[in-house]
N, C-alpha and C positions, 0 to 999 in steps of 0.2 A: 412542486418543489422537490428537487432531487436530494435524497438523504445520503450522507457520507458517514461511514463508520470510522472513528478515530481510536487509535490505540497508542497510548503513551507509556514509555518505559523510562523511569528515572532510576539511576544507579550510581554507585561510587565508581568514578571513571578509571581508576587504576586497577583495583582488585575485582571490580564487577560484583561487589557485595551490596547488601542492603537494597535489593531490587524492589521497586514499587511500580506496580502496573495499574493503570486506570484506562477506562474506555468509555466512550459516549458516542451518540449520534449527533450530527450537526447538519444544517442545511448548506448545500454547496455554495449558495450565494453569500452566506455569512463568512465563508472562508476566502472566496474569490469574488468580492463585490463588483469588480470591474470585468468579471469574466476571465477567461484564460484562452490560451492557444493550445490545441491538442497536438498530438505527435505528427499530424499532417499539416500543422500550422493553420488550421481552420479555427474560427471562433467556436468556443465551447464553454460549458458551465464549469469545467474543471480540466486540468492539464492532461490527465490520464485516468485510467480506471484504478490506479493505486500509485502511491509515491510517498515521499518524505515531506512533511510540513515543517518539521524542525529537526535539525541534527547538529548537536554540539556535544562535546565531552560531558557525559553524565545524563544526557537527555536525548531521546529519540522519539518523535511522534510521527506515525505513519497514518495514511488514509487509504481506505478501500471503498469503492463505490459498489454497493450491493446491486445485483441485477445487471452489471456490465461484464460479467464473466460468462461466456458461453461454455458449454460442455458438449463437445462433439468433435467432428472431423470434417475436413474438406473432401468432398466427393465430386469429381467431374466439375471442378470450379465453383461448387456451391457448398456453403457451410450447412451441415446436417446435424441438428441437435441429437444427442444421445439420451436415452432414458436412463436415469441413474438416481439413487437416493441422495438426499441432501448431504449426508456424511461424505460420500464419494465426490460430489460436486465441490464441496468446500475444502477438500484436501489441498488442491492447487492454490486456492485463495489464502489459506492459512500458511502454506509453504512460502508463498510469495511475501506475505507480511513478515514472517519470521526471518526470511533471508534478507529482506530489506533492512530490518532492525539490526541483525547481526553484522551485515556488511558495514553499516554506519558505525557501530560500536568498534569493530576491528580497525576501520580506517581512522577513527578518532584516536584510538590507543596506539596503533602501530604505523600509521600512515597508509596512503593509498597503495593497494597491491599492484605490482607490475611484474612482468615476466623478466 
């Protein structure tokens, strides 16, 4: 059973005050009981390694699948894992979650960003 980390931010949608953050782990099958399609449109237990479960003014809930983030680089067509401490490995994961949350909050407050 694949575990998914959930991070939920509840806030006052106009002024972004009174922020309340909760987190928990859940089993992927409980979130997507019928399964999902991944980014290559193949059957999967979840749609991606991270994303938004709920996004509306005042609430954003994101998910992250621990263990689905590689840390390395492509060398001659093969992915080579790099040796690094957890802190360094998790910076990208935390950055992705924070960016996803803030993008949703900004879109809810000011509309979709466009050039």
